[in-house]
NUDO-744630 format. One record per atom (N, C-alpha, C, CB): residue in three letters; x, z, y. Coordinates in pm, whole numbers, padded with zeros to 5 digits, always signed. Each point is the difference from the previous one (the first is absolute). Glycine has a CB too. Layout:
<pts>
ALAXZY;...
</pts>
This chain:
<pts>
MET-07865+05927-00637;MET+00061+00112+00071;MET+00147+00011-00041;MET-00223+00122+00011;THR+00309-00116+00084;THR+00144+00010-00029;THR+00044+00144+00001;THR+00038-00226+00099;HIS+00060+00258-00182;HIS+00054+00136-00006;HIS+00123+00009+00088;HIS-00090+00033-00234;PRO+00098+00074+00311;PRO+00118+00014+00088;PRO+00126+00018-00082;PRO-00144+00101+00178;LEU+00249-00163-00133;LEU+00129+00015-00067;LEU+00056+00138+00028;LEU+00042-00247+00017;PRO+00028+00306-00112;PRO+00060+00131+00023;PRO+00105-00008+00111;PRO-00042+00062-00240;ALA+00045+00041+00319;ALA+00096+00002+00112;ALA+00142+00002-00052;ALA-00167+00122+00143;GLN+00251-00206-00085;GLN+00140-00009-00043;GLN+00082+00107+00072;GLN-00024-00248-00044;THR-00007+00373+00011;THR+00071+00112+00059;THR+00132+00024-00073;THR-00219+00103+00071;ALA+00300-00014-00016;ALA+00126+00034-00064;ALA-00026+00064-00136;ALA+00109+00031+00226;GLU-00216+00051-00235;GLU-00034+00064-00126;GLU-00044-00103-00104;GLU-00066+00207+00124;ASN-00012-00305-00080;ASN-00047-00104-00092;ASN+00117-00084-00050;ASN-00221-00006+00119;GLU+00315-00023-00031;GLU+00118-00076-00042;GLU+00084+00080-00098;GLU-00001-00119+00220;ARG+00009+00251-00196;ARG+00076+00085-00092;ARG-00066+00001-00139;ARG+00075+00144+00195;LEU-00207-00135-00197;LEU-00073-00002-00127;LEU+00018-00134-00072;LEU-00167+00161+00096;THR+00168-00269-00017;THR+00019-00133-00059;THR+00136-00008-00070;THR-00147-00101+00178;LYS+00251+00146-00112;LYS+00134-00004-00058;LYS+00010+00090-00123;LYS+00094-00048+00227;ALA-00157+00167-00217;ALA+00005+00093-00113;ALA-00074-00057-00121;ALA+00013+00194+00160;LEU-00128-00260-00134;LEU-00076-00060-00109;LEU+00074-00119-00060;LEU-00211+00074+00111;GLU+00277-00152-00028;GLU+00079-00113-00051;GLU+00111+00050-00091;GLU-00051-00131+00208;GLN+00115+00242-00169;GLN+00108+00057-00081;GLN-00052+00050-00134;GLN+00121+00064+00211;LEU-00239+00001-00209;LEU-00061+00047-00124;LEU-00041-00116-00089;LEU-00080+00205+00119;ASN+00031-00314-00055;ASN-00035-00120-00076;ASN+00121-00052-00078;ASN-00174-00056+00171;LEU+00287+00049-00102;LEU+00122-00051-00063;LEU+00048+00093-00111;LEU+00062-00110+00216;GLU-00069+00241-00191;GLU+00045+00096-00100;GLU-00088-00006-00125;GLU+00088+00149+00183;PHE-00219-00157-00161;PHE-00092-00012-00112;PHE+00026-00127-00079;PHE-00171+00130+00129;LEU+00190-00238-00055;LEU+00023-00130-00064;LEU+00125+00002-00088;LEU-00114-00111+00193;GLU+00221+00170-00143;GLU+00124+00008-00076;GLU-00021+00082-00128;GLU+00133-00019+00213;LEU-00202+00133-00201;LEU-00022+00086-00117;LEU-00096-00064-00099;LEU+00042+00199+00143;PHE-00145-00266-00091;PHE-00097-00065-00088;PHE+00067-00110-00083;PHE-00183+00051+00165;THR+00260-00137-00099;THR+00066-00109-00072;THR+00108+00054-00094;THR-00047-00154+00193;ARG+00116+00260-00151;ARG+00102+00061-00086;ARG-00063+00058-00126;ARG+00139+00051+00202;HIS-00249+00020-00187;HIS-00067+00061-00114;HIS-00052-00107-00096;HIS-00063+00196+00142;LYS+00002-00299-00087;LYS-00052-00107-00085;LYS+00113-00070-00074;LYS-00192-00031+00159;GLU+00302+00008-00089;GLU+00116-00065-00062;GLU+00056+00086-00114;GLU+00053-00113+00219;MET-00047+00244-00197;MET+00053+00090-00103;MET-00089+00001-00124;MET+00102+00142+00180;VAL-00233-00135-00157;VAL-00094+00012-00112;VAL-00012-00131-00078;VAL-00125+00172+00129;GLU+00112-00283-00057;GLU-00036-00126-00065;GLU+00116-00096-00023;GLU-00220+00028+00104;ASP+00338+00005-00052;ASP+00113-00090-00017;ASP+00123+00075-00049;ASP-00091-00146+00182;GLU+00140+00236-00101;GLU+00127+00066-00032;GLU-00009+00080-00130;GLU+00050+00011+00243;ALA-00160+00060-00264;ALA-00013+00081-00121;ALA+00005-00087-00125;ALA-00137+00167+00128;THR+00071-00283-00121;THR-00001-00092-00114;THR+00140-00054-00029;THR-00237-00063+00054;VAL+00308+00023+00051;VAL+00134-00057-00017;VAL+00097+00107-00050;VAL-00047-00168+00182;LEU+00041+00288-00124;LEU+00091+00107-00043;LEU-00025+00038-00146;LEU+00008+00087+00236;THR-00135-00079-00273;THR-00033+00032-00140;THR+00054-00108-00093;THR-00207+00122+00076;SER+00192-00247-00035;SER+00047-00111-00083;SER+00151+00001-00013;SER-00197-00134+00073;LEU+00268+00163+00037;LEU+00146+00008-00005;LEU+00046+00115-00088;LEU+00011-00099+00229;TYR-00081+00212-00219;TYR+00034+00115-00083;TYR-00015-00034-00148;TYR-00073+00155+00185;LEU-00038-00221-00218;LEU-00024-00037-00140;LEU+00100-00105-00047;LEU-00242+00052+00030;GLU+00279-00143+00060;GLU+00097-00103-00036;GLU+00134+00063-00038;GLU-00115-00162+00154;LYS+00154+00265-00080;LYS+00131+00061-00021;LYS+00000+00104-00113;LYS+00048-00041+00241;LEU-00159+00113-00257;LEU-00002+00110-00096;LEU-00114-00007-00100;LEU+00106+00137+00173;GLY-00206-00220-00145;GLY-00121+00001-00082;GLY+00021-00037-00145;GLY-00118-00055+00204;GLN+00204-00044-00230;GLN+00020-00044-00138;GLN+00061+00110-00085;GLN+00028-00235+00080;ARG+00070+00306-00023;ARG+00062+00112-00073;ARG-00099+00115-00016;ARG+00226-00066+00087;GLN-00309+00089+00015;GLN-00101+00106-00009;GLN-00101-00034-00110;GLN+00029+00053+00246;LEU-00066-00180-00256;LEU-00092-00042-00104;LEU+00064+00018-00138;LEU-00105-00165+00159;GLU+00230+00126-00171;GLU+00070+00015-00128;GLU+00011+00146-00039;GLU+00128-00209+00046;LEU-00101+00295+00054;LEU+00009+00144-00026;LEU-00135+00053-00048;LEU+00181+00023+00174;LEU-00288-00065-00109;LEU-00134+00044-00040;LEU-00031-00045-00142;LEU-00074-00010+00239;GLN+00113-00112-00272;GLN-00024-00052-00135;GLN+00079+00081-00104;GLN-00039-00231+00096;LYS+00165+00263-00064;LYS+00082+00078-00093;LYS-00054+00142-00013;LYS+00200-00139+00059;GLN-00243+00199+00052;GLN-00058+00135-00004;GLN-00123+00002-00089;GLN+00087+00046+00232;THR-00170-00148-00217;THR-00124-00009-00078;THR+00031-00019-00149;THR-00119-00095+00200;GLU+00215+00009-00228;GLU+00037-00024-00140;GLU+00057+00125-00064;GLU+00044-00240+00054;ALA+00040+00312+00021;ALA+00058+00123-00053;ALA-00108+00106-00022;ALA+00218-00052+00117;ALA-00311+00062-00021;ALA-00109+00097-00013;ALA-00088-00033-00122;ALA+00002+00034+00250;ARG-00025-00163-00273;ARG-00082-00043-00113;ARG+00068+00037-00133;ARG-00093-00189+00140;LEU+00222+00160-00150;LEU+00073+00029-00123;LEU+00008+00151-00027;LEU+00132-00210+00033;LYS-00110+00286+00073;LYS+00007+00146-00016;LYS-00133+00056-00047;LYS+00176+00012+00179;LEU-00285-00060-00116;LEU-00134+00047-00039;LEU-00031-00043-00143;LEU-00076-00012+00241;LYS+00114-00110-00276;LYS-00023-00049-00136;LYS+00077+00086-00100;LYS-00035-00234+00088;MET+00158+00267-00053;MET+00082+00083-00086;MET-00066+00137-00022;MET+00207-00119+00083;ASN-00263+00176+00023;ASN-00066+00130-00011;ASN-00126-00008-00086;ASN+00090+00061+00225;LEU-00167-00170-00209;LEU-00122-00015-00079;LEU+00032-00022-00149;LEU-00116-00096+00203;VAL+00219+00018-00231;VAL+00042-00021-00139;VAL+00048+00131-00060;VAL+00064-00237+00053;HIS+00014+00310+00024;HIS+00054+00128-00048;HIS-00113+00098-00028;HIS+00211-00038+00130;ALA-00313+00039-00043;ALA-00114+00090-00018;ALA-00074-00034-00130;ALA-00023+00026+00250;ALA+00007-00156-00278;ALA-00069-00041-00122;ALA+00080+00042-00123;ALA-00102-00195+00122;ILE+00233+00178-00119;ILE+00086+00038-00112;ILE-00008+00151-00023;ILE+00154-00194+00050;ASN-00158+00272+00058;ASN-00010+00146-00013;ASN-00133+00041-00063;ASN+00148+00026+00202;ARG-00250-00113-00189;ARG-00131+00029-00062;ARG-00005-00057-00143;ARG-00110-00002+00229;ASN+00226-00046-00276;ASN+00007-00063-00131;ASN-00092-00122-00009;ASN+00055+00223-00101;GLU-00065-00296+00210;GLU-00082-00121+00005;GLU+00092-00120+00023;GLU-00199+00130+00089;LYS+00152-00244-00138;LYS+00071-00123+00028;LYS-00040-00046+00141;LYS+00009-00064-00248;PRO+00087+00042+00335;PRO-00034-00040+00137;PRO-00083-00127+00004;PRO+00209+00108+00078;ASP-00322-00101-00008;ASP-00084-00118+00019;ASP+00055-00075+00121;ASP-00209+00115-00101;LEU+00300-00207+00077;LEU+00071-00067+00109;LEU-00095-00081+00089;LEU+00203-00010-00144;LYS-00307-00048+00086;LYS-00096-00078+00079;LYS-00075+00091+00098;LYS-00025-00163-00191;GLU-00018+00280+00142;GLU-00070+00095+00087;GLU+00096+00057+00105;GLU-00157+00059-00190;ILE+00280-00036+00149;ILE+00099+00051+00095;ILE+00023-00100+00114;ILE+00111+00130-00186;GLU-00104-00259+00152;GLU+00018-00103+00103;GLU-00119-00002+00096;GLU+00137-00136-00161;ARG-00257+00157+00106;ARG-00120+00004+00086;ARG+00007+00117+00097;ARG-00135-00107-00183;ILE+00178+00222+00131;ILE+00013+00119+00085;ILE+00104-00024+00110;ILE-00064+00148-00195;LEU+00174-00211+00158;LEU+00106-00027+00097;LEU-00050-00094+00110;LEU+00172+00032-00182;ASP-00245-00136+00144;ASP-00055-00094+00099;ASP-00091+00073+00099;ASP+00013-00187-00168;GLU-00093+00278+00115;GLU-00095+00074+00084;GLU+00072+00095+00095;GLU-00170-00017-00183;LYS+00266+00091+00129;LYS+00069+00099+00082;LYS+00090-00062+00106;LYS-00009+00154-00194;LEU+00061-00273+00166;LEU+00096-00063+00092;LEU-00063-00111+00084;LEU+00179+00054-00162;GLN-00312-00062+00161;GLN-00068-00107+00073;GLN+00036+00001+00148;GLN-00187+00013-00165;ALA+00195+00105+00226;ALA+00032+00009+00143;ALA+00138-00059+00029;ALA-00143+00206+00018;TYR+00238-00185-00110;TYR+00135-00056+00018;TYR-00003-00152-00006;TYR+00098+00208-00102;TYR-00176-00261+00009;TYR-00007-00145-00015;TYR-00068-00065+00122;TYR-00007+00027-00251;LEU-00092+00040+00304;LEU-00065-00050+00122;LEU+00097+00002+00117;LEU-00222+00083-00083;GLN+00307+00020+00087;GLN+00099+00009+00106;GLN+00103-00112-00012;GLN-00033+00249+00007;ILE+00070-00283-00129;ILE+00094-00110-00024;ILE-00059-00132+00049;ILE+00095+00122-00199;VAL-00222-00145+00167;VAL-00068-00122+00044;VAL-00005-00005+00152;VAL-00137-00002-00211;ALA+00105+00115+00274;ALA-00009+00005+00146;ALA+00135-00029+00064;ALA-00186+00165-00018;GLN+00293-00108-00039;GLN+00134-00022+00052;GLN+00042-00146-00016;GLN+00058+00237-00055;SER-00091-00295-00059;SER+00033-00140-00024;SER-00075-00091+00097;SER+00041+00052-00242;THR-00168-00021+00266;THR-00081-00077+00095;THR+00057+00011+00140;THR-00203+00036-00142;ALA+00246+00085+00178;ALA+00059+00022+00134;ALA+00127-00081+00017;ALA-00097+00231+00005;LEU+00176-00242-00111;LEU+00123-00080+00007;LEU-00032-00148+00021;LEU+00114+00166-00150;ASP-00215-00216+00080;ASP-00040-00140+00018;ASP-00049-00025+00143;ASP-00060-00013-00245;ARG-00016+00108+00296;ARG-00053-00013+00136;ARG+00114+00004+00103;ARG-00215+00108-00073;ALA+00313-00023+00048;ALA+00114+00010+00092;ALA+00076-00132+00007;ALA+00018+00246-00050;GLN+00003-00308-00065;GLN+00070-00128-00004;GLN-00078-00107+00077;GLN+00100+00061-00222;MET-00231-00057+00210;MET-00084-00097+00070;MET+00009+00021+00150;MET-00154-00011-00197;VAL+00150+00138+00241;VAL+00008+00032+00143;VAL+00133-00048+00058;VAL-00148+00200-00035;LEU+00257-00169-00033;LEU+00132-00035+00052;LEU+00026-00150-00003;LEU+00081+00221-00076;SER-00147-00291-00015;SER+00020-00146-00006;SER-00087-00074+00101;SER+00056+00024-00242;ASN-00149+00047+00306;ASN-00089-00064+00096;ASN+00013+00055+00142;ASN-00156-00041-00187;LEU+00270+00102+00215;LEU+00021+00055+00134;LEU+00014-00114+00101;LEU+00112+00204-00098;ILE-00174-00185+00215;ILE+00013-00101+00105;ILE+00132+00021+00072;ILE-00251-00012+00029;SER+00295-00088+00044;SER+00129+00007+00069;SER-00007+00102+00113;SER+00048-00241-00058;PRO+00066+00299+00097;PRO+00001+00095+00112;PRO-00055-00060+00128;PRO+00196+00109-00104;GLU-00172-00238+00127;GLU-00049-00066+00122;GLU-00152-00004+00002;GLU+00210-00138+00009;VAL-00269+00098-00122;VAL-00147-00006-00009;VAL-00058+00141+00008;VAL+00014-00210-00140;ALA+00052+00306+00076;ALA-00048+00139+00004;ALA-00003+00053+00142;ALA+00090+00037-00231;ALA+00013-00070+00308;ALA+00007+00045+00140;ALA-00112-00063+00083;ALA+00249+00029-00022;LYS-00272-00160+00002;LYS-00108-00069+00073;LYS-00136+00056-00039;LYS+00141-00207+00012;LEU-00157+00235-00141;LEU-00125+00056-00050;LEU-00028+00135+00064;LEU+00032-00122-00216;LYS+00070+00206+00219;LYS-00017+00133+00057;LYS-00029-00005+00149;LYS+00154+00089-00174;GLU-00083-00174+00248;GLU-00019-00009+00144;GLU-00137-00057+00035;GLU+00247-00028+00028;THR-00290-00075-00102;THR-00132-00060+00026;THR-00109+00101-00031;THR+00088-00228-00054;PHE-00071+00302-00054;PHE-00096+00104-00035;PHE-00008+00106+00109;PHE+00045-00041-00244;ARG+00071+00078+00295;ARG+00005+00102+00105;ARG-00074-00048+00126;ARG+00221+00082-00091;VAL-00199-00207+00129;VAL-00067-00056+00117;VAL-00152-00001-00019;VAL+00203-00142+00047;LEU-00246+00104-00168;LEU-00143-00006-00026;LEU-00062+00140-00005;LEU+00035-00214-00127;CYS+00039+00310+00076;CYS-00049+00138+00000;CYS-00018+00049+00144;CYS+00115+00045-00221;LYS-00023-00083+00305;LYS-00009+00039+00142;LYS-00125-00058+00064;LYS+00250+00013+00012;ARG-00289-00131-00059;ARG-00118-00066+00056;ARG-00131+00043-00065;ARG+00147-00191+00051;LEU-00139+00234-00181;LEU-00125+00017-00074;LEU-00021+00137-00065;LEU+00015-00240-00039;HIS+00085+00325+00037;HIS-00019+00128-00070;HIS-00110+00081+00068;HIS+00242+00000-00071;PRO-00340+00049-00006;PRO-00113+00073+00059;PRO+00037+00128+00073;PRO-00136-00095-00178;ASP+00246+00159+00138;ASP+00042+00121+00071;ASP+00053-00032+00139;ASP+00053+00107-00219;LEU-00007-00229+00237;LEU+00048-00042+00132;LEU-00111-00068+00081;LEU+00231-00028-00097;HIS-00332-00020+00027;HIS-00112-00069+00066;HIS-00132+00051-00057;HIS+00144-00206+00038;PRO-00189+00321+00007;PRO-00123+00059-00055;PRO-00126-00079+00030;PRO+00111+00218+00023;ASN-00109-00306+00077;ASN-00119-00076+00037;ASN+00002-00142-00057;ASN-00016+00136+00208;GLN+00061-00147-00332;GLN+00013-00132-00063;GLN-00135-00065-00029;GLN+00214+00077-00099;THR-00212-00208+00099;THR-00115-00077-00046;THR+00005-00008-00152;THR-00009-00134+00216;GLU-00100+00094-00279;GLU-00002-00016-00146;GLU+00100-00107-00043;GLU-00242+00069-00005;GLU+00256-00173+00087;GLU+00095-00106-00033;GLU+00142+00054-00002;GLU-00154-00171+00102;GLU+00187+00255-00006;GLU+00135+00057+00006;GLU+00025+00092-00119;GLU-00005-00016+00251;LYS-00098+00091-00292;LYS+00014+00086-00118;LYS+00027-00084-00125;LYS-00154+00170+00105;ASP+00079-00279-00119;ASP+00020-00090-00114;ASP+00139-00064+00003;ASP-00247-00045-00004;LEU+00292+00010+00122;LEU+00132-00060+00013;LEU+00109+00097-00044;LEU-00084-00141+00188;PHE+00067+00268-00154;PHE+00101+00099-00037;PHE+00005+00018-00151;PHE-00032+00116+00220;ILE-00083-00122-00285;ILE-00003+00006-00147;ILE+00077-00118-00059;ILE-00224+00120+00007;LYS+00203-00238+00052;LYS+00070-00120-00046;LYS+00150+00011+00027;LYS-00206-00137+00042;VAL+00242+00199+00068;VAL+00142+00020+00033;VAL+00067+00087-00106;VAL-00052-00022+00247;LYS-00011+00133-00283;LYS+00058+00089-00101;LYS+00011-00070-00135;LYS-00095+00197+00121;ALA-00008-00275-00156;ALA+00004-00072-00128;ALA+00112-00103-00001;ALA-00248+00035-00026;ALA+00263-00109+00136;ALA+00105-00102+00007;ALA+00139+00064-00006;ALA-00153-00147+00136;TYR+00168+00261-00073;TYR+00130+00069-00003;TYR+00031+00050-00141;TYR-00031+00069+00241;ASP-00069-00012-00306;ASP+00020+00050-00136;ASP+00039-00113-00095;ASP-00165+00182+00044;LEU+00111-00301-00021;LEU+00028-00115-00085;LEU+00121-00080+00049;LEU-00242-00011-00055;GLN+00304+00060+00162;GLN+00120-00063+00058;GLN-00026-00144+00043;GLN+00141+00148-00144;ARG-00256-00171+00204;ARG-00037-00133+00047;ARG+00025-00011+00150;ARG-00172-00020-00183;LEU+00294-00015+00216;LEU+00041-00009+00138;LEU-00082-00104+00076;LEU+00230+00071-00067;GLU-00256-00185+00004;GLU-00074-00107+00066;GLU-00140+00047+00040;GLU+00131-00169-00131;ASP-00196+00248+00045;ASP-00134+00051+00033;ASP+00006+00092+00121;ASP-00066-00017-00241;LEU+00168+00101+00245;LEU+00016+00091+00115;LEU+00023-00079+00128;LEU+00094+00177-00152;GLN-00013-00279+00143;GLN+00029-00082+00118;GLN-00126-00073+00048;GLN+00237-00029-00080;GLN-00321-00015-00012;GLN-00122-00068+00038;GLN-00097+00096+00070;GLN+00031-00157-00193;ILE-00039+00281+00144;ILE-00085+00100+00064;ILE+00051+00029+00141;ILE-00057+00101-00224;LEU+00188-00095+00237;LEU+00060+00027+00131;LEU-00033-00112+00098;LEU+00185+00129-00110;LEU-00178-00253+00063;LEU-00033-00114+00086;LEU-00148+00000+00037;LEU+00184-00131-00107;TYR-00268+00178+00017;TYR-00144+00001+00024;TYR-00037+00097+00113;TYR-00036-00059-00240;LEU+00106+00170+00244;LEU-00034+00101+00100;LEU+00028-00052+00141;LEU+00051+00183-00166;ASP-00141-00157+00254;ASP+00015-00042+00140;ASP+00055+00117+00080;ASP-00190-00166-00020;ASP+00301+00144+00086;ASP+00062+00108+00077;ASP-00096+00062+00101;ASP+00219-00112-00030;THR-00312+00036+00078;THR-00089+00053+00104;THR-00096+00103-00056;THR+00018-00216+00121;THR-00030+00223-00254;THR-00090+00099-00058;THR+00069+00135-00016;THR-00121-00182-00118;ALA+00251+00187+00138;ALA+00071+00125-00015;ALA-00045+00099+00106;ALA+00197-00121-00098;GLU-00226+00243+00054;GLU-00052+00101+00092;GLU+00110+00045+00094;GLU-00167+00075-00172;LYS+00135-00061+00298;LYS+00096+00045+00099;LYS-00014+00150+00020;LYS-00005-00224+00114;LEU+00112+00297-00145;LEU-00007+00146+00011;LEU-00027+00046+00143;LEU+00156+00016-00194;ALA-00109-00095+00289;ALA-00019+00038+00140;ALA-00147+00007+00037;ALA+00219-00105+00054;LEU-00305+00034-00130;LEU-00143-00003+00032;LEU-00079+00107-00074;LEU+00022-00243+00042;VAL+00045+00321-00125;VAL-00068+00107-00074;VAL+00000+00126+00084;VAL+00070-00101-00221;SER-00181+00172+00218;SER-00013+00121+00082;SER+00097+00108-00046;SER-00240-00056+00041;GLY+00269+00148+00050;GLY+00092+00109-00031;GLY-00052+00087-00113;GLY+00076-00003+00234;GLU-00207+00027-00236;GLU-00058+00083-00105;GLU+00016-00064-00136;GLU-00164+00090+00164;GLU+00140-00222-00173;GLU+00015-00068-00128;GLU+00146-00005-00043;GLU-00202-00136+00052;LYS+00291+00123+00045;LYS+00143+00002-00033;LYS+00038+00133-00063;LYS+00048-00159+00188;ARG-00098+00268-00133;ARG+00031+00132-00055;ARG-00055+00014-00141;ARG-00002+00097+00231;GLU-00118-00151-00255;GLU-00059+00005-00134;GLU+00085-00080-00099;GLU-00229+00026+00102;ARG+00272-00143-00059;ARG+00083-00083-00087;ARG+00134+00067-00029;ARG-00111-00206+00092;MET+00168+00267+00010;MET+00128+00068-00017;MET-00011+00114-00100;MET+00062-00062+00235;ALA-00170+00138-00227;ALA-00021+00112-00093;ALA-00013-00053-00143;ALA-00112+00134+00183;HIS+00038-00243-00198;HIS-00018-00060-00132;HIS+00133-00052-00055;HIS-00236-00062+00060;LEU+00312-00006+00025;LEU+00128-00057-00044;LEU+00099+00110-00036;LEU-00041-00200+00144;LYS+00044+00307-00066;LYS+00091+00111-00030;LYS-00030+00058-00137;LYS+00019+00052+00245;SER-00149-00038-00276;SER-00040+00051-00131;SER+00042-00097-00111;SER-00195+00121+00107;SER+00176-00251-00083;SER+00037-00102-00099;SER+00151-00004-00019;SER-00202-00134+00062;ILE+00277+00149+00045;ILE+00146-00001-00006;ILE+00051+00117-00084;ILE+00010-00112+00225;ILE-00068+00230-00204;ILE+00040+00117-00078;ILE-00028-00023-00149;ILE-00047+00149+00198;ALA-00071-00208-00228;ALA-00036-00026-00139;ALA+00096-00101-00064;ALA-00240+00048+00055;LEU+00276-00153+00020;LEU+00091-00101-00054;LEU+00139+00057-00023;LEU-00130-00176+00118;ARG+00178+00258-00025;ARG+00132+00063-00018;ARG+00001+00086-00125;ARG+00036+00000+00249;ASP-00147+00072-00271;ASP-00010+00085-00118;ASP+00001-00085-00127;ASP-00129+00171+00133;LYS+00056-00281-00134;LYS-00005-00089-00117;LYS+00138-00060-00029;LYS-00240-00053+00051;ILE+00308+00011+00056;ILE+00134-00058-00018;ILE+00096+00106-00054;ILE-00044-00164+00188;GLY+00033+00286-00135;GLY+00085+00110-00047;GLY-00022+00029-00147;GLY-00004+00096+00228;GLN-00123-00099-00271;GLN-00031+00023-00141;GLN+00056-00112-00087;GLN-00207+00123+00067;LEU+00198-00247-00019;LEU+00055-00113-00076;LEU+00150+00015-00019;LEU-00182-00148+00089;LEU+00250+00189+00017;LEU+00146+00013-00007;LEU+00044+00107-00099;LEU+00012-00076+00237;GLN-00103+00169-00267;GLN+00032+00107-00094;GLN-00047-00032-00142;GLN-00016+00162+00188;SER-00032-00285-00210;SER-00051-00038-00131;SER+00074-00122-00054;SER-00225+00094+00061;PHE+00209-00117-00193;PHE+00058-00120-00063;PHE-00075-00122+00051;PHE+00068+00130-00207;PRO+00000-00241+00234;PRO+00142-00029-00026;PRO+00093+00027+00118;PRO-00079-00171-00158;PHE+00025+00225+00267;PHE+00084+00018+00119;PHE+00106+00107-00021;PHE-00193-00071+00141;THR+00166+00166-00233;THR+00099+00104-00028;THR+00121-00054-00077;THR-00184+00166-00001;VAL+00171-00285-00058;VAL+00113-00058-00075;VAL+00057-00121+00072;VAL-00101+00082-00214;LYS+00063-00102+00339;LYS+00047-00117+00075;LYS+00152+00001+00012;LYS-00216-00004+00128;GLU+00273+00118-00098;GLU+00146+00010+00013;GLU+00067-00032-00133;GLU-00025+00173+00182;LEU-00032-00121-00291;LEU+00055-00026-00133;LEU-00001-00149-00033;LEU-00076+00227-00073;ILE-00034-00294+00105;ILE-00017-00141-00035;ILE+00112-00087+00056;ILE-00246+00037-00006;PHE+00290-00006+00127;PHE+00099-00084+00067;PHE+00143+00057-00009;PHE-00182-00075+00154;ASP+00202+00175-00239;ASP+00133+00058-00021;ASP+00048-00041-00139;ASP-00051+00197+00154;ARG+00143-00293-00160;ARG+00046-00055-00128;ARG+00062+00106-00089;ARG+00038-00217+00112;GLU+00041+00305-00053;GLU+00068+00102-00080;GLU-00100+00096-00062;GLU+00202-00019+00149;LYS-00300+00062-00070;LYS-00101+00093-00052;LYS-00086-00067-00107;LYS-00002+00119+00220;ILE-00031-00246-00199;ILE-00077-00073-00099;ILE+00078-00011-00131;ILE-00116-00129+00183;ALA+00247+00098-00172;ALA+00084-00011-00119;ALA+00005+00132-00076;ALA+00137-00177+00115;LEU-00126+00288-00042;LEU+00002+00132-00063;LEU-00132+00030-00070;LEU+00162+00079+00174;LYS-00272-00116-00108;LYS-00132+00024-00058;LYS-00019-00085-00124;LYS-00091+00055+00227;GLN+00138-00178-00223;GLN-00010-00088-00116;GLN+00081+00056-00117;GLN-00032-00198+00152;ALA+00151+00249-00122;ALA+00084+00059-00104;ALA-00066+00125-00059;ALA+00206-00090+00115;GLU-00269+00167-00029;GLU-00070+00121-00045;GLU-00114-00035-00095;GLU+00060+00115+00217;LEU-00137-00217-00179;LEU-00110-00044-00086;LEU+00052-00053-00133;LEU-00135-00055+00204;GLN+00245-00021-00200;GLN+00058-00055-00122;GLN+00048+00111-00092;GLN+00067-00206+00126;SER-00011+00311-00067;SER+00046+00114-00079;SER-00118+00069-00068;SER+00194+00032+00158;GLN-00305-00018-00086;GLN-00119+00062-00059;GLN-00057-00087-00112;GLN-00051+00110+00220;ILE+00055-00241-00199;ILE-00047-00093-00104;ILE+00083+00017-00127;ILE-00074-00164+00178;GLN+00204+00177-00161;GLN+00089+00015-00115;GLN-00030+00128-00077;GLN+00176-00128+00122;ILE-00207+00236-00049;ILE-00034+00127-00065;ILE-00123-00016-00090;ILE+00098+00126+00195;PHE-00199-00194-00143;PHE-00122-00020-00079;PHE+00023-00097-00115;PHE-00136+00046+00204;GLU+00226-00142-00185;GLU+00032-00091-00111;GLU+00064+00078-00115;GLU+00032-00190+00164;GLU+00052+00287-00130;GLU+00062+00082-00103;GLU-00104+00086-00071;GLU+00214+00004+00132;GLU-00311+00049-00054;GLU-00108+00079-00060;GLU-00084-00088-00094;GLU-00005+00151+00205;ILE-00022-00271-00161;ILE-00080-00093-00081;ILE+00070-00029-00133;ILE-00096-00103+00209;ALA+00225+00078-00204;ALA+00077-00028-00122;ALA-00002+00121-00094;ALA+00147-00159+00128;ASN-00133+00279-00070;ASN+00000+00123-00079;ASN-00135+00023-00067;ASN+00171+00096+00155;TYR-00280-00108-00077;TYR-00134+00021-00054;TYR-00033-00106-00107;TYR-00072+00101+00220;THR+00117-00224-00198;THR-00026-00107-00096;THR+00066+00031-00134;THR-00016-00165+00189;ASN+00139+00215-00185;ASN+00072+00035-00124;ASN-00068+00114-00073;ASN+00214-00076+00104;ILE-00258+00175-00029;ILE-00067+00116-00062;ILE-00130-00043-00065;ILE+00104+00153+00170;LEU-00183-00235-00099;LEU-00127-00047-00054;LEU+00020-00083-00126;LEU-00095+00002+00231;ALA+00201-00081-00233;ALA+00028-00082-00117;ALA+00024+00087-00122;ALA+00097-00176+00147;LEU-00029+00288-00127;LEU+00025+00093-00111;LEU-00129+00072-00043;LEU+00236+00032+00083;MET-00320+00002+00017;MET-00122+00075-00029;MET-00105-00086-00069;MET+00047+00145+00198;THR-00051-00273-00167;THR-00107-00087-00052;THR+00051-00101-00101;THR-00119+00028+00215;ASP+00249-00022-00244;ASP+00062-00096-00092;ASP-00021-00143+00044;ASP-00034+00162-00183;GLU+00031-00186+00315;GLU-00018-00136+00053;GLU+00134-00070+00011;GLU-00204+00073+00127;
</pts>
């Protein structure tokens, strides 16, 4: 039994054009959001760490060292006030325990710096990145479930492979999937009923609103909030100088605390 084709009325043609426009808008937002989350955020974070991370790590190390010496000085002083000989071994144990969170933060920052260097040293060329993005976009247009709700299991599996290949930056895999797809399997919007078009449009409008909201939230969060700073040499130089000045302040505190402790413990 054959199903009658939907009448190609003026209203049906209008719905077709409106749905095509929503498809394109959704596709642009979907690829933009994915690019921001899985590519741009990583690169921006790495660039930020490359420019400021080493000084931030040094500042954290100096802050921790100064905090340790100050706390040690207070514990030694407390023991002396009790007419006790400071138990330096026990004091060191207490210091390790109290400052554990700082040391974990130092390790995390150091690890992040190593990861940033690895990311920046393995960036693909702009030409390959453009081809990767465009091929991914074409495949999303063909396979994204929000654009094709009546997908076969094979098409669903293909889309999973498409996302994995894009995440791994495997352009050749994406190109092979594109070659595999047969153009004749692409769904023709003109053959979809008006009622189904309205349902798809409602779903896409909801998805578009959600994607816009997600993108807006990303733009208000790190590292996108420092994007302008990252590419402004003068601002970066000022920030670096500011960090260096703070480092120097803690270095002076460290020298002062060290001298005081030497007098208190006869070290």
